[in-house]
N, C-alpha and C positions, 0 to 999 in steps of 0.2 A: 576859690583859691585864696590863700592867705594874703592879707593886706600887708603892705610894706610901709612902716612909718617913714616920713620924709627924711628924718635924721639918718635913717639906715640906708637910704637909697644910694648914697655916694659910696657905701662900703660893699655893695653887692658884688661888683666885679672882683674886688680883692678877695672877698670871701669865697667866691666860686673857684678862684685860682689857688687858694690856700692848699698846702700839702695835706693829704688825708692823715687822720690819726691812725695809730696802729690798732688793728682790730683785736689782737690778742696781746695783752700786756698784763703782767702780774701787778695786782693792786696791793699797795703798801700804805698802811695807815699809821700815823695821821698825815703822812706826806700827801696822799692823794685826796685828802679833803681840800687841798689847795687847787689853784687854777691849773688848767692844761692848755697852754697857748696853741698846741698843735691840733686841738679839737675845734671845729668850726662853731659848735654850739655847746653851751654849758649852763647849768642852773643849780642853785642851792635853794632848797625848799624847806620851810618850816611851817607846820600847822600845829594847832594845839587847842586844848580845852582848859579853861581857867574858871575859878570862882573867887569871890571876895569874901570878906568876913560876914556879910549878910546872906551868903550862899547864892548870890546872883551869879548867873552863869554867862560865860563869854566864849567866843571862838576867835582865833586869830590865824592869819596867813601872812608870812613874810617871805618873799621870793626875790632872789637876785639872779638875773639872766646876764650872760655874756654872749654876744654875737660878734665875733671877731673883736674889734676895738670899741664896739658899742656896748654900753652897760645899761640895762633896763632893770626896773624893780617895781614890785607890786606889794602893797600893804593893805590888808583888809581886816576889819574888826566887826564882830557880830555881838550885839547886846541882846541876849535871848529873851529876857523878861520884857524888854521894851519892843521886841520885834523889829529891831533897827540894824541895818547893815550899812557900813561905810567903807569906801576904799580910796586909795590914793595911788599914783603911779609916777615914775621918774624915768628919764632917758637922758644919758650923757655919754659923750665920748670919754675914753680912758684918759684922764688928765689928773696930774697930782693935785690932791686936795679936793677933787670933784667926784671921781668914780674910779674904781679899779678892783682888782683881785690879785692877791699874792700867789706866787708859785711856791709849793712846798709846805704851805700851812693855810688853814682856813682864815682868811681875812678879806671879806668882801665889803665894799662900801659904795654908797651912792648918796652924795650930799651928806645929810645928817642921819642916814640909815646905815646900819652896819651889822655884820655878823662875824664873830671871830671865835676860834677855839683854842684853848690853852689848858694842858693837863687834864683833858677830858671834860672840861666845862665850856659850853657854848654860851656866849653872851650876845644877845640880839637886842637892837635898839631901833626904834622907828618913831618919828613924830608925825602928827597929823592934826587937823582941826578937831577930830573926835577925841584926841588925847595922845599922850606920849607913852610908848611901851618900852619897858626896860626889864629884861628877863635874864636870869641865869638858868641854863638848862644843863642838867647833869645826867649823863647816860646811865640807865638802869640795866642795860643789856649790851652785849657786844654787837658791833656792826654786822649787818647781813649783806652778803654779796648776792645781789639779785641775778636771776638767770643762771647761766653757766659760769660759775666762779667770777661773777661780776659783769659778764657780757650778756646784755639783754637785747634780744633780737626783736625788731619791730616788723621785719619782713625778710624775704630771701635774698634781697639785693646786696651788693658789696658795701653800700653805705647805709643800710637800713638796720642800724644797731646803735646802742649807747652802752657806755660803762655806767653801772648803776649800783650805788651803795645806799643802804638805809640804816638808820638807828630807829627802831620801832617804838621805843619808849624812853623818854627822858623826863625826869622830874622838872617842874618849872616853878620858879618863885621870883617875885619882883613886884613891879608897880605898873599901874596904868592910870593916866589922868593928866591934869594940867601940870606943866613943868614945876617941879619942886613940891607939888601937892598930890602926887599920885596915890591912888588907893592900893594897898597891898593885895596881890592876887597870887594864886598858886594852882597847880594842876599838873597836867601831862602834856608832852609835845612829841612830835614825830619829825624826823629829819630825813630828807632825800637829797642825793647829789647825783646828777647825771651829766655825762659829757661824751661827745662823739661827733661824727660827721653830720648827723641830723637828718638822715634819709627817712622818708615815710613812703610806703608803697602807694602807687597811683590809685589803687582801688580802695584805700582806707579813707573813710569820711571823718573819723575822729576816734576818741577813746573815752571810756568811763573808768576812773581810777578810784578805788576805795581803800582807806586806811582805817581799820577797825581796831580799837583798843578796848578790850573787854575787862570787866571787873574781876574776873578770875586770874588776871595777870597775863593773859595771852593776847596776841595780836594776829590779825589776818589782813594781808594785802591782796586785793583782786584787781586785775588789770584787763579790761576788755577792749581790744582793738576792734572797731566796727567797720564793716564794709558798707557800701552805699545802701544796701537793703536793711542795715541795722543788725546783721548777723555777726557773731564773734569770728574773727579770723583765726587761723591756726596758731598765731603768735600771741594770743591771749593767754594769760598765765596768772600765777599767784604764789604766795608763800605764807605759811603758818609759822608763828614763833611761839614756843611754849613759855610758860612762866619762868623756866630756868634759862631761856635764851636759845635753845636749840631750834634751828630752822628746818622746815619741811617744805620742799617745793610742791605746789599744787597745780595739776594739769587742769585746763579749762573743761575738758570733757568729764572731769570728776566733780564739776560744780553744777548745781541746779540754780538757774538764775532767771528771775522774771521781774519786769517792771510792773508796779501795782497802781500807779497814778501818774499824772503829768501836771505841769504848771506852765502857763504861757506868760512870757515877759511882757509887761505893759509898755516897756520902752522899745524893745527890738522886735517883738512879735515872735521871737524864738520859742519853741515849745520844748521843754526839758522833761525828762523823767523826774518824778518827785516822790518816789517810793520804790523799794526793791525788796524782793524775797530772795534770800541766798541760803543755800543748803550745801554742805560739804559732807557727804555720808562718811567718808573715811575719818573725819574728825568728829562724827556724831553731832554736828553743829547745824542748827536750823534757825536763822534769824531774819528779822525784818529791820530795814534801815529806812529812816524817814528824816527829812530836814527839820531842824529845830526852828528855822525861819525860812519861809518859802522863797523870798527874794534875796538871793545871795549871788547875783549876776554881776560880773565885771565887764564893762565896755571900755577897753583900754586903747582908745584912739590916740592918746598922747605918747604911747610907748610901743607895745608889741603890735598894736593894731588889731588885737584879737578880742572877740566877745566869747566869754565862757562863764560857766557856773561853778563856783567853788565855795563849799560851805560846811558848817558843822551840823551833824546829824545825831539822832539817838539810835541806839541798837537795843532790841529786845528779842528774846527767843529762848532757845534751850540748847543745852549740850548734854548728851547722854541722858536725856529725859529730865534734867534739872534746869530750873530757870537760869538764864544768863542775861546780863545787860551790859551796856557800855556806851561809848561815844565813838563817832567816826568822822572823818573828813571825806568828802566826795568831790572829785573834779570831773566835769562833763564838758567835753570840747566837740566842736564840729556840728553843733545844733543850730548855729547861725551861719551856715556855709562852711566850706572847708578852710577855716581860718584857725589852724591848730597851733597853739603856742609852742615855740621852741623848736619847730621842725622845718623841713625843707622849704626853701624859698622857690618861687615859680621860675 
C-alpha cells in the first residue's frame, strides 16, 4: 500500500472529506493548465531530451504534485554519457513564497522550483547540486485531450478517473549547470497535466507509461495499467499523434507488447522491466525501447513516499518497413509494492 509522508498525515482526514471533482467538465485551455482546488490530486509533469554543444545527451523530469494543500515536487537529471542519474524532492504546505499553484493559469512553485505558462511558452526552473535547469518550452503541436475528451478512466469506479491533457512535443532551449555559468542545451519536451479524485482500482498493482517522440515528427503514448499478475487491465490505452498534430486513440488490444529484459535495483531490490518491444499494426509501427541509463530509480521518502523508475530511453525500429528512431520517457510504478505516485490513499 502507498506510504504516507509524515507531512501529509495531518491532511488525510480533510482530503477524504473534500467534495469530489466533477467527472464530466469541458476542458478549456489555457485556463485548465492551472490548478483545480476541487480535485483531490493534481500533477504537472515535464520530461525531456536535451543535448549541449558537444552533443552530450541528457534527460530531465520536473514534476509538481498537489495533494489538497500539500505541494510535492520531484526533479531528476540524467547525464547519459557519464551514466549518471540524480534526483531531488521537495514537500511543503501551500504557503505564500513557499509553494502553491494558481487557478486559471499554469503557475506552480515549490521553493525555487517553478513552472509557468504565458502565451504558449512554458518556463521551467529547478536547482539542485547536480546543476540548475532553466528552460523555455514552446509547444510545437496543439494539446491532446487524453481518453474521452480529456476524461481518462483508470477503472470502473466513480472516483477512478482523472482529467488528462498532454502536449506531446515542445521545443526546449535554455541552460543547465552552476548558477550564472550554465551550459546551453536544447531539445524536445513532453508535458502532462492530470487532476481528479485519485481513485485506483483495488486490483491494480501499478502502471507502465511510455512517451515516445520519434524522429519522423510523430509521438506515441502507451499506458498499461497492471493487475497483480502483471496483465494489462481493460483501462490500458494510448494515443498516436501525427507530425501534423492530429491525435488517434489506440486501444490496448491493438498493441503487441512484451518485456525483453529486467534490472534489479541495488538499493531497494525492486526488479523493473528494462527493455520493451512494442508494435501497433494499425500504425505499421514496430519498435524497441531501452533505457539509456539502467539506474533511473527514485526513492522519494521525503515527499510522496513512493519508489518508482522514471527515465530517458532510446527507440529504434521501423514504420511501414522503413527505419525509425527516437527517444522516450518511461515511468514504472508499483514494482516496489503498491506505492503508486499520485493515487488513492489507504
